[in-house]
C-alpha positions in Angstrom: -4.9 -7.4 7.1 -3.1 -8.7 4.5 -1.1 -5.7 2.4 0.5 -6.6 -0.9 3.7 -5.1 -3.1 4.0 -5.5 -6.7 6.1 -4.3 -9.3 9.1 -1.7 -8.0 7.6 -1.3 -4.3 8.1 -4.7 -3.7 11.4 -4.4 -4.6 11.8 -1.4 -2.6 10.3 -3.1 0.3 12.0 -6.5 -0.4 8.6 -8.6 0.4 5.8 -8.9 -1.4 3.6 -9.2 1.3 3.2 -8.9 4.8 0.3 -9.5 7.7 0.0 -6.0 9.3 -1.7 -4.8 12.6 -3.1 -1.6 12.2 -5.9 1.1 13.7 -5.5 2.8 10.5 -8.7 4.4 9.2 -7.8 5.2 6.0 -5.6 3.9 3.3 -3.6 7.3 3.7 -3.2 6.4 7.1 -1.8 3.4 6.9 0.6 3.9 4.5 1.6 7.1 7.0 1.8 3.9 9.6 4.5 2.2 7.3 6.2 4.5 6.5 7.1 5.2 9.7 9.0 1.4 10.6 11.9 1.2 8.2 13.3 3.3 5.5 12.4 1.1 2.9 8.7 1.9 3.8 9.5 5.6 3.4 11.4 5.3 0.1 8.7 3.3 -1.3 6.0 5.3 -0.3 7.7 9.3 -0.9 5.6 10.1 -3.7 1.9 8.4 -3.6 1.2 10.2 -7.2 3.7 7.1 -8.0 1.5 4.1 -6.9 -1.8 3.3 -7.2 -4.1 0.9 -4.3 -6.8 -2.0 -4.5 -8.8 -2.4 -1.2 -10.3 -5.9 -1.2 -9.1 -6.0 -4.8 -11.2 -3.3 -5.8 -9.0 0.1 -7.7 -9.5 2.6 -5.1 -8.0 6.1 -3.9 -5.8 7.1 -0.6 -8.9 8.2 0.9 -10.6 4.6 1.3 -12.0 3.3 4.0 -10.2 0.6 5.7 -13.4 -0.6 7.6 -13.8 -4.5 7.3 -10.9 -4.8 4.2 -9.0 -7.4 4.5 -6.4 -7.5 1.6 -4.7 -4.1 0.4 -2.5 -3.8 -2.4 0.0 -0.8 -3.6 1.6 -1.1 -7.1 2.5 1.5 -9.5 0.1 2.5 -12.7 -0.7 0.2 -15.4 0.1 0.6 -18.7 -1.8 -1.0 -21.7 0.2 -1.5 -25.1 
């Protein structure tokens, strides 16, 4: 699946997107897998309360299923103004 990173998440990980082979059942499982890759992922995902996630361009929670998902995006909360 494609994993996309936006704003400071992209800056900490160092890439805007990547293809990931995963057996993760949920977004939280995917995050757990990514955090074990390298320190830069551990840093980016150290505080999940500071992150939002979308699965196939639908805003969702970290307990969302990845069954059939093609894309997961991580980004900071959006603010209006």
